ZALOGU-413908 format. One record per residue: residue in three letters; x, y negated, z negated of N, C-alpha, C, O, CB in turn. Coordinates in steps of 0.2 Angstrom, whole numbers, plus 5000, padded with zeros to 4 digits. Each point is the difference from the previous one (the first is absolute). Glycine has a CB too. Layout:
# ZALOGU-413908
ALAXYZXYZXYZXYZXYZ
...
//
This chain:
# ZALOGU-413908
MET548343964541499450045000499750004993500349994995500250095013
LYS498849924992499650004994499850074999499650035004500049854998
ILE500650144992499950074998499650014994500249974995500950065011
ALA498450014994499650024994500150074998499950045005499249874998
ILE501150104991500250074998499550014994499949964995501350045008
ILE498450064997499650024995500350064997500150055004498949905001
SER501250054989500450064997499750024994499649974996501449985008
SER499150124995499750034994500349984993499850014995499950095013
GLY500949874993500449984994500649955002500249995005499550124989
PHE500549865001500649955000500350004993499750034995499849905015
LEU501150044990500349994993499549964996499749965002501550055003
PRO498850004988500650044996500050075000500450034998499549874995
VAL499550135010500150085001500650015004500149975005498650054994
VAL501650044999500650025004499950075003500050044996500849884997
ASP499250085014499950075003500249985007500249955002498950104991
GLY500950015011500249995007499749955004500349965004500050154996
VAL499049884999499649955004500249934998500149965004499050124997
THR500949914992500249934998500749985001500149945002499050084989
VAL501450025009500749985001500049995008500349955002500150124989
THR499349975013499949985007499849935001500249965004499650164999
GLN499649874994499749935001500549944998500149955004498850104994
LEU501549964997500449954997500649995005500149945002499750094987
TYR500550025014500549985005499749985006500449965004500450134991
ARG498749945007499649985007499949924999500149975005499450154997
LEU500249864993499849934999500649955000500049955003499050094991
GLN501649995003500649965000500249995007500249945002500150104987
LYS499750015015500349995007499549965004500249965004500350154995
LEU498849905001499649965004500049934998500049965004499250144996
SER500949884994500149934998500749985003500049945003499450084986
GLU501150025010500749985003499949985008500349965002500350114989
TYR499049975012499949995007499549955002499949995006500450134996
GLY499449854993499649945002499250015001499749965003501349995001
HIS498850114994499350025002499649984994500249984994500150125012
GLN499049894995499549984995499750064998499750045004500149855001
VAL500150134989499850064997499549994994500249964996500850105008
ILE498449974996499650014994500050074999499950045004499449864998
LEU500850124991499950074998499550014995500049964995501250065008
PHE498350024998499550024995500250064996500250055003498949895005
CYS500850064986500150054996499650004993499749954999501550065006
PRO498850044991499650004994500249954995500649985000499250135002
ASP499849864994500249964995500250044994499750044998499549875006
TYR501450074993500350044994500049964994500350024995500450045013
SER498949894991500049964994499750044994500249984995499749915012
SER499750154994499750044995500550054997499950034995499049965010
LEU501750024999500550054997500649964998500650025000499050065008
ALA500349864989500549954998500450044994500649985000498749925003
THR500450144993500450034995500550055003500650024997498549974995
VAL500850045014500450055004500549965004500650015000498550085000
TYR500649855003500449965005500049934997499649965003500250125007
PRO500649904985500049934998500249955005499949944999500350104990
ASN500149995016500349955006499650005006500249985005500950044991
TRP498250005003499650005006499949945004499950005006499550094988
LYS500749855002499949945004500549985005500049965004499450004985
ASP501250085010500649985004499850025008500449995004500450034986
TYR498750025010499950035007499349995003499650045003501150054993
THR499149845002499349985003500149935002500549964998498950114994
GLY500249915013500149935003500550005005500250055004499449904986
GLN500749995011500649995005500650034997500349964996499149945009
ILE500850164997500650034997500649995005500650004997498750084997
TYR500649905012500649995005499749945005499449995000501250134999
SER499949855004499849955005499550045005500250055004500949884995
GLY498350045002499650035005499650064998499650035004501149925004
VAL499450084986499750064998499649984993500249984995500850095010
LYS498349954996499649994994499750074998499750045005500049844999
ILE500350134990499650064997499349984998500049964996501250105000
ILE498349985006499349994998499850064996499950055003499949885007
ASN500250064983499850064996499250005000499649964998501450034995
LEU498850075008499250025000499850034994500350034997499849985015
PRO499349974986499750034994500050085001499950035005499349874994
SER501050134995500250075000499750044995499749974995501449995010
THR498950104996499750054995500650054998500450015004498449975001
PRO501150064990500450064998500150055006499550005004500249984984
PHE500850055013500150055005500350064997500550014997499749905011
ALA499450154994500250074998500250014993500350044998500149975014
GLY499349954983500150004993500749994998500250014995499050075006
LEU501249885004500749994998500049934997499749955002500750125008
ASP500049924984500049944996500549955003500149954998499650124992
PHE500649955016500549955003499849985007500449985004500550074989
GLU498549975009499849995007499349975000499650004996501050105008
ARG499349865002499349975001499950025008500450015004499749904987
ASN499250085010499850005007499549955002499749974995500550155005
VAL499849855006499549955001499350024999499850065000501049905009
SER498849994989499350014999499649995006500249975005499949994983
GLN499350075012499549995006499949935001499949985006499650144992
SER500349844997499849935001500649965003499949955002499350074988
SER501450005009500649965002500050005008500449965003500250074987
TYR499150015013500050005008499849945003500349985005499550144995
LYS499749844997499849945003500649954999500049965005498850074992
ILE501649974998500549965000500550015005500349955003499650044985
VAL500250075014500550025006499749975006500449965004499950154990
LEU499149905007499749975007500049925000500249975005499050134995
ASP500749874994500049935000500749975001500149955004498950054988
GLU501550035005500749985001500250025007500449965003499850064985
LEU499650035015500250025007499749955005500449975004499750154993
GLU499349865001499749955005500449934999500049975005498950094994
LYS501349924995500449945000500750015003500249955003499250024986
PHE500950085010500750015002500050025008500549975003499850074985
ARG499349995015499950025007500750035002500449985004498849934998
PRO500950154995500750045002500050025007499550015003500650034985
ASP500549975014500250035007500050075000499850045005500949864997
VAL499450134992500050074999499850024992500249964996500750065014
ILE498850034989499850034994500350064999500050055004498949894996
HIS501450074994500450064998499750034994499949964995501250005011
ILE498850114994499750034994500450054997500250055004498749925000
ASP501350034990500450054997499550044995499749984996501449955005
GLU498950145000499650054997499349985000499649994995501350034997
PRO498849985014499349985001499550054996499449984999500949975012
GLU499950114989499550054996500049994993499450004997500950085011
ARG500249894989499949984993499649944999499649994996501550065002
LEU499049905007499649945000499350015001499649974998501449975006
TRP498950115000499350025002499650024993499449994999500950055013
LEU500149994984499750024993499849944996499550014996501250105004
GLY499649845002499849934996499549965004499449994997501750014998
PHE499049995011499549965004499450045002499549975002501549975003
PHE499150134996499550045003499849985007499550005003500050014986
LYS501149965014500049995007500750015003500550004996498649915002
VAL500950105009500750015003500249935000499849965004499950145003
PRO500949884990500249934999500149975007500450025004500150014985
SER499249915011500149955006499850025007500149965004500850004989
ILE498950105008499850025007499549965002500049985006500350134992
ASP499249874998499449965002500249935003499849985005499550084987
TYR501149915004500349935001500450015006500049955005500050014983
ALA500550085013500550015005499650015007500249975005500750074987
LYS498650005008499650015006499649945002500049985006499950144991
ARG499949844999499649945001500449955003499749975005499650064986
ILE501349965007500449945003500550035005500449965003499449984986
GLY500350135012500450025005500850004998500450005004498849965004
THR500950054985500650004997500350084999499650044998500249844996
PRO500850135008500250074999500050024992500249954996500550045015
CYS499250074987500050024993500450065000499850065003499049894995
ILE501750054998500550065000500050034993499949964995500849995014
SER499350124990500050034994500750034999500450015005498350014995
PHE501549994993500650044999499850054995499749994994501049905008
PHE499550175000499950064995500650014996500650015002498750055006
HIS500649934985500550004995500050064996500550034998499549855002
THR499450154998499950044994499550065002499549995003500849914989
ASN499950165005499650065001499550004995500050054996500950015009
PHE498649894995499550004995499650074999499850024995500149855006
VAL499950165005499650065000500450054997499650044996499949935015
GLU501150044989500450054997500049994992500150054997500649975014
TYR499249924987500149984993499450034996500050014994500649895009
LEU498950125001499450024996500250064995499750004995499549975015
GLU501250084993500150064996500449984993500150044996499950035015
ASP500349874989500449984995499649964994500250004994500849995014
TYR498449994994499649964996499450034998499749984995500849925009
LEU499250145000499450034999500050074998500350055004499249885004
PRO500450094985500050074998499450045002499650034997501049934993
LEU499450065017499550035003500350075003500650005002498749895000
PRO500250164999500250065003500349995007499849955004499450114990
PHE501349985009500349995006499549995006500149965004500950104991
PRO498549995005499549995006499749935000499949985006499950154994
LEU500049854994499749935000500449955002499949955004499450094987
ILE501449965007500549955002500150005007500049955004500550064985
SER499550055014500150015007499549975004500149975005500550134993
GLY498749915000499549985003499949925000499949975005499550134992
LEU500849874997500049935000500649975004499949955004499750064984
GLN501050025013500549985004499850005007500249965004500650084988
PHE498850015010499850015007499649945002500049975005500050154994
ILE499549864996499549955002500449935000499949965004499250114990
MET501449925001500449945000500449995006500149945002499950074985
LYS500350055015500449995006499649985006500349965004500550134992
ARG498649935005499649985005499849925000500049975004499550154997
HIS500449864992499849934999500749965001499949955003499250084989
ARG501449995006500749975002500149995007500249955002500350104987
ARG499450005015500150005007499549955003500249965004500150164996
SER499149874998499549955002500349934999500049965004499050124994
ILE501249914996500349944998500649975004500049955003499650084985
TYR500950025013500649985003499949995008500349965003500350104988
ASN498949985012499950005007499649935001499949995006500150144995
SER499749844994499749935001500549955002499749955003499450084989
TYR501549985007500549945001500350015007500050055003500249944985
ASP500149955014500450005007500650055000500250035005499449854997
ALA500750134992500650044999500050024993499949964995500749995015
THR499750114989500250024993500750015000500350055003498650004995
LEU501549914997500750015000500250054995499750004994500449885009
VAL500450164998500350054996500850005001500249995005498750084996
SER501449934993500850005000500350074999500650004999499349894996
SER499750165006500350074999499750045006499450015001500749984986
ARG500450055017499750045005499650064997499550025003501549955004
VAL499250064988499650054997499349984998499550035002501650024994
THR498949895001499349974998499649995006499450015001501149944989
ALA499850025015499749985007499750075003499450005002501449905000
ASP499650154998499750065003499450034996499650035003501649995001
GLN498949984989499450024996499449965001499450035001501450014991
LEU499249905009499449955001499750025007499450005001501149914992
VAL500050105012499750025007499650064999499550015004501549945002
LYS499350104991499650074999499349994997499650045001501550014998
THR498849904997499449984996499549965005499549984998501150034991
GLY499749975017499549965004500149935001499649965003499750134994
VAL501349884999500149935001500349995007500650035001499649954986
LYS499549985017500249995007500549945002500250005005498750064997
ASN501149904993500449935002500649994996500249954999498750005003
ILE501550114997500650004996500649965004500150015006499550104989
ARG500749855001500649975003500650014995500049974995499349945011
TYR501150144996500650014996500649965001500149985006499550144994
GLY500749854995500649965000500349994994499850014994499749945016
GLN501150014990500349984994499749944997500249945002500950115002
PHE498449954992499749944997500149994993499749964997499450065011
LEU501450024989500249994993500849995000500350025005498750064991
GLY501249894999500749995000500350004993499750034995500149905015
ILE500850054990500450004993500349935000500249975005500050164995
ASP499949854993500349934999500850025001500450004995498749964997
GLN501150045014500750025001500549954997500550024997499250035013
LYS500249884990500449954997500050014992500650004997499249925012
GLY499750104988499950014993500550064998500350004995498549955005
PHE501150105004500450064998500849995001500450024996498650055007
SER501249905003500749995002500349954995500650004999499150025013
ALA499949944984500349954995500250034994500349974996499049945009
VAL500450154993500150034994500750045000500250045004498549974994
VAL501649984996500750034999499850054994499849984995501049925009
LYS499450164996499950054995500449984994500549985000499350115008
ASP499849924986500349974994499950064995499450024998500349865004
LEU500850154995500050054995499649994994499750044997501449995007
ASN498949904994499649984994499349975002499749974996501450024998
PHE498750035012499449975002499450014995499649954999500850065013
PHE499550054987499450014995500049984993499549984997500450125010
GLU500749894991500149974993499949925001499749974996501150125001
ASN499549885008499949935001499349985002499849954997501450055006
LYS498550045001499349985003499550024995499549964999500950055013
TYR499650054985499550034997500150024993499650034996500050015014
ASN501049944987500350024994500050074998499850024994499749875002
LEU500750155009500050074999500750025000500450005005498550025001
SER501450014989500750024999500150075001499550045000500649874992
GLY500550115010500250075001499850035007500050065000499949954988
LEU499949955017499850035006500650005005499950035005498949934993
SER501750005001500549995005500350075002500250015006500149884989
LYS499850165001500350065002499550065002500250055001500749924991
LYS498450015008499550055001499849995008500149955003499550054985
THR500250065014499750005007499349974999499650034997501150075007
LYS499149855000499449974999499550025005500149985006500549924989
LEU498850135003499550025004499549945000499749994994500550145005
ILE499649845006499549955000499350025003500050025006501049904995
PHE498550074995499350025003499749935000499949974995500050155000
LEU499949865012499849935001499350015003499950025005501249944997
GLY498450014994499350015003499550004994500250004994500250055016
ARG498949954992499550004995500050074996500250055002499149885005
LEU500550064987500050064995499250035000499749994995501349974998
THR498850065013499350025001500050075003500550025003499249864999
PRO499750154998500050075003500250015007500350055002498849974990
ASP500749935012500250015007500750005002500250025005498849924997
LYS501550044993500750015001500350074998500650015000499449874998
ASN499550165001500250074999500450024993500550045000499549975013
TRP499949954982500450004994499950074997500450034996499549855002
THR499550155003499950074997500550055002500350044996498549935003
PHE501450035008500550045003500749984997500350054998499049965012
THR500849934990500749984997500150034993500550034999499549865008
LEU499550104989500150024993500050074999500450034996499049875000
ASP500250145008500050074999500650035003500350054997498549955004
ALA501549975004500650035003500649994996500450044999499149935012
LEU500649974986500549984995500050054994500550024997499549865008
SER499450134993499950044994500150075001500450044996498849885000
LYS500650115010500050075001500850025001500250054998498649945007
PHE501549964998500750025002500549964996500649985002499150055009
ALA500149954983500449964996500750034998500549965000498549994995
GLU501050115004500750044999500549995005500650014999498750074994
ASN500449905013500550005006500349935001500449995004498950105001
ILE500449864991500249935001500449984994499850014994499249975013
ASP501649994994500449974994499749934999500349955002500750125001
PHE498549924992499749944999500549954996499949945000499050125000
ASP501649974997500449964996500449955004500249944998499950154994
LYS500049935015500449955004499649965004500249965004500650124997
LEU498549924998499549965004499749944996499950014994499950105012
ALA500049844997499549954998499450005004500149995006500949944989
LEU498550085003499350005004499749934999499849984995500050145003
ILE500249845007499849935000499350005004500050015006501249944994
ILE498350024996499450005003499849935001499949964995499750154999
ALA500349875013499849935001499349995003499950025006501449964996
GLY498350004994499350005002499550014994500350004994500050055017
ASP499149954990499550004994499450035003499950015006500649894988
GLY499150125001499350045002499850044994500350014995500049995017
GLU499150034990499650044995500450064997499850024995499249945011
LEU501550074998500350064998500749984996500350054998499250015012
LYS500649884988500649984996500150044994500650034999499349865006
GLU499650124991500150034993500150085001500450024997498849894998
GLU500550125010500150075001500750015003500350054998498449965004
ILE501549955003500750015003500549994994500550045000499149915011
SER500350004985500549994995500050064995500650024998499249855003
THR499650154997500050064995500450065003500450034997498549934999
LYS500950065010500350065003500749995002500450054999498549985006
LEU501349914997500749995002500550004994500550035000499249915010
ASN500050034985500450004993500150064997500450014995499249885004
GLN500050165003500050074997500650035004500350054997498549965001
LEU501549975007500550025004500749974998500550035000498750005009
THR500749904990500649964999499849944997499549975001501150085009
PRO499949924986499949934997500149955005499949944999500350104990
ASN500249985017500249945004499549995005500150005006501050044993
VAL498349934999499549985004499849934999500049974994499550145006
TYR500549855005500049925000499449985004500050015006501349984991
PHE498249975000499549975004500149935001500149964995499150125000
LEU500849895011500249935001499449965002500049945000501050105004
GLY498450004997499449965001500049985008500450035004499549934984
ARG499650005013500049975007500649965002500249964996498550045004
ILE501550015006500649975003499849955005499750025005501150074992
HIS499449855003499849955005500450025006500650025000499249884992
PRO500050095014500350025006500749975001500550035003498449975002
ASN501249944992500749965000500550044996500649995001498849905001
ASP500450154993500450044996500250075002500450034997499249904994
ILE500050095014500150075003500750015002500350054999498549955004
PRO501549965002500750025002500550014995500350055000499449885009
GLU500450034986500550014995499850064996500550044997499849845002
LEU499150145000499850064996500250065004500350054997498749894998
LEU500950065011500150065004500850015001500250055000498749945006
VAL501449954996500750015001500450034994500550035001499449875007
ASN499850084986500450024994499750074997500150024994500149865003
SER499450155007499850074999500350055004500449985005498549984992
ASP501050115002500450055004499650045005500250025005500649984985
ILE498650025007499550045005499349974999499849994994501050115004
HIS498949895007499349995000499650065001500050045005500249845000
VAL499350134990499650065000499349985001499749964996501150104996
THR498949975013499249995001499750075001500350045004499949845000
THR499350134993499650075002499349995003499650045001501150014989
SER499249885011499349995003500050035007500449995004499649904990
GLU499450145007499950045007499549965004499850035006500450084988
LYS499649835005499549975004500249935002499649965002499650104992
GLU501549935007500349935002499950005008500250055003500649944987
THR498949955012500050005008500749985002500250025006498649944993
THR501650004998500749985002500550024994500550035001499049885007
GLY500350064986500550014995500549945000500650015001499250114999
LEU500049824998500449945001500650014995500549975001498549965002
THR500950104991500550004995500650045002500649994998498550004993
VAL500750065014500650045002500449965005500650015000498750094999
LEU500449865005500449965004500449954996500649995002498550025007
GLU500649974986500449954995500650044997500549974999498449964999
ALA501050135000500550044997500650015005500649994998498650074995
PHE500649955013500550015005500449935001500650005001498750095005
ALA500449864994500349935001500549994994500549965001498549995005
ALA500850084988500449994994500650055000500549994997498549974997
GLY501050095011500550045001500050064994500550024998500249895007
ILE498750114994499950064996499650055003499549995004500649944986
PRO500050145009499750055003499350014997499949984995501150085008
VAL498649975001499350014998499850084999500250045005499549855000
ILE499950134991499750065000499249995000499749974996501350094998
ALA498749975011499349995001499750075003500350045003499949834999
PRO499150134998499750065003500050005007500049945003499350074987
ARG500650045014500050015007499249985002499650055001501450045000
ALA498949854998499249985001500049935002500449964999499250124993
GLY499949905012499849935002500649975003500450035004498849964987
GLY500949945008500549965003500750024998500449985004498749934996
PHE501050134995500750024998500350045006500650005001499150004986
ILE499850045016500350045006500349965005500550025003498650064995
ASP500649865003500349955005500749974998500549995003498349985000
ASN501250014990500549964998500650034996500649975000498549954999
VAL500850144998500650034997500350055005499650055002499849944986
LYS501250015013500450055004500250054995500549994997499849925012
ASN499450154991500250054996500750025000500350015006498550034995
ASN501549964993500850025000500449945002500650015000499150115002
GLU500149835000500449945002499949944996500549974997499450085015
THR499549934987499849944996499750024994499949954995500049985015
GLY500050134989499750034994499750075001500250035005499549854991
PHE499950145000499750075000499249995001499749964996501350094998
LEU498749995010499350015000499950074997500350055003499549885007
TYR499850084985499950064997499350035003499649965002501150014987
ASN499250095010499450035003499449984995500050004994500650105011
ARG498949874998499449974997499750054995499950065001499949875009
GLY500250054983499750044995500550054997499850044996499149945009
ASP501750034998500550054998500449974994500549975002499550085010
ALA499949964982500349984994500850025000500449964999498550034995
GLU501250075008500650035000500549975005500649984999498950134997
ASP500249885010500449965005500149934998500649985002498950105007
PHE500149894988500049934998500650004995500549955001498350025001
VAL501250074993500649994995500650025003500549984998498750054993
LYS500850025013500750035003500349945004500649994999498950135002
LYS500149845003500349955004500149944996500549965001498950085009
LEU500249954985500249944995500750024997500449954999498350024999
ASN501450095000500650024996500649995005500549984998498950104995
LEU500549935013500649995005500249935000500649995000498950105007
LEU500049864993500249935000500349984993500449965000498750025008
ILE500650054987500349984993500750024999500449974997498450044999
GLU501350065006500750034999500549985005500650014998498850084997
ASN500449885010500549995006500149925001499649985005500250145000
LYS500649854992500149935001500249985007499849955003500550044985
ALA500250055015500249995007499550015005500049965005501150094991
LEU498450005003499450005004499649945000499849985005500250154993
ARG499949854996499649934999500349955004499749965003499950084986
GLU501149955011500349955003500050005007499949955004500950044987
GLU499350085012499950015007499349985003499949975005501050124994
MET498649934997499349995002499949924999499649975004500050144992
ALA500749864999499949934999500249965007499649955002500650064985
LYS500450015016500249965006499550015005499849965004501450064993
LYS498650045004499550025006499349974999499749985004500950124997
SER499249894992499449974999500049935002499549975002500350114988
LYS500749885008500149935002499949995007499749965003501050024987
GLU499750075014500049995007499350025003499849975005501450064995
SER498450014997499450025003499549945000499550015003500750114993
VAL499949834999499549955000500249935002499749954998499850114993
ILE501149945013500349945001499649955005500049945000501150124999
ASP498449985005499649965004499349984997499649975003500950095006
PHE499449964984499449994997500049934996500450004995499450125004
SER499949835004500049934997499349985000499650015005501749974998
TRP498649974993499349975000500049955006499549995003500450024985
GLU500749965014500049965007499750045005499649985004501449964992
LYS499350125005499850055006499350024999499650005005501650044997
ALA498649984992499350024999499549955001499550015004500950064987
VAL499749875007499549945001500049985008499549995002500749974986
LYS500450045015500049995007499650055004499749995005501449954994
ASN499050124999499650065003499249994999499650015005501450074994
LEU498949894995499349994999499749945004499550005003500750044985
LEU500249915013499849945004499950025007499649975003501149964989
LYS499750125011500050025006499350035001499649995006501650034995
VAL498650024995499350045000499549945000499550015004500950104990
TRP499649855001499549955000500049955006499449995003500750014985
GLU500449985015500049965006499850045006499649975004501449974991
GLY499150135005499850045005499250005000499750005005501450074995
GLU498649944994499350015000499749935001499450005003500750094989
ILE500249865006499749935002500049995007499549985003500949974987
THR500150075014500050005007499550045003499749985005501550004995
LYS498750084998499450045002499449975000499650005005501050104992
LYS499249874997499449964999499949955005499549985003500550054985
LEU500549935013500049945004499950025008499749965003501049984989
ASN499650125010499950025007499450045001499850015006501449994994
LYS498350014995499450035001499549965004499550025001500750054989
//
C-alpha cells in the first residue's frame, strides 16, 4: 500500500503524536508498505535538537520523511508548525507519489499552518480516502495559555469547537483511541468517529528490561536513589500538563508527605522547568531533572521507577500511563479524559477526584507508604496492557485504511 501521512509533528520532538509516528512507521516499513510522512522542519531548532537530521529523509526501508517549511508555534521554543506556503509542496509531492490513502494526524493544528483542511481538496479530486486522527484537546488548552476572563475563554472555545467539528467531519473517518474522548467528540457534533485500539506499547522493549538497583547512578550519574521510592513525572513541562495543581497540592499538604524517602524524577522539558525546580526544591533536595527522553530509553526509565504521577486533565488517551503499566508500576492520575478508560481505580493505580488536592495527596501517600500495594498493582497493571502492542495498533489502522479504499473503489 502507498500511504501518505501528514502530521503536526515528528521526532526529534518527543510527545504522544511523534512517538506514535515513530512506532507506526517502523511497523509499516516492516510490513513492506511505501510511506511518505510530511511534518514541520526542525532545522531552525538545532540548538534544542542537535540530532534533528536523524529524522529526515529515508529513515526506514520504504519510508521517507518530508520536512515542510515551518514557523514558530504557540510561543514554544521547542515546537514548530507547518507554514502556509508549504502546502504547495504537499500537493506536489502527493501528485508524484499518488497514494492509496492519506492519513492526517491533528488536522486542526495543521489548519492553523496551512489555513486549509489538509489534503481534502486533493483526496476528493483523485478519489483517494482521507482519514483523520484526533490526538489532542487543543480547544481545552486555551485556558492554559491565554490569560483571559473565563467568559471570553468559554466563548472562544465554543467557536473553536464548531470549527473543529467542521474540520473533522470533512474526512472519511476520524479515528480515536479512547472511548471517553470518542463520546465527547460525538456530543460536539463530529459524526464520523471510529473508535479502536490505534495506539500501542513497545512490548519487546519493556520485556527486555531487567530492574537494576543502580540504574540511576549508572545511567544518569545520580547516586543515593536505590533506597528511595522514585516518583516519575514523564512529559512536557508546560501549562497544559497541570503543573500548577501538582505544585500547589504538594506544597499545601507537604507536612503529610515524607519527602526524605522520595526521589522526584522529572523526565521532560519546557517553559515551566525553572518554576517547577524552584518550588519542588523548597520541599525537598531530592529533585532530579533528566531532560527530554528518547522513546527507546523510556522502558528502562519506567521499569526502574516506582510510581508514575500525572495530573494532566486533558489527555485523550495518556500513552505514558499505558507505558507505565507495561513497566509494571502503578499510576496516579485525575479522573478525567482517557485516564478513565485506562486506569482501573484501586487495581492498576488510583484515580483522584479532578482538582481535589487532598484526594490526590491521600492516594499518592497510599502508594508511597505501601510497597505491597504497589507490587500488587504492578502485576495487575502489566496484565491490563498485555494486548496493547504496536503490531496490533498498526494492523487495526491498516484495516481501516483498506476498508476505506474498498469503499471508494465500489462507489
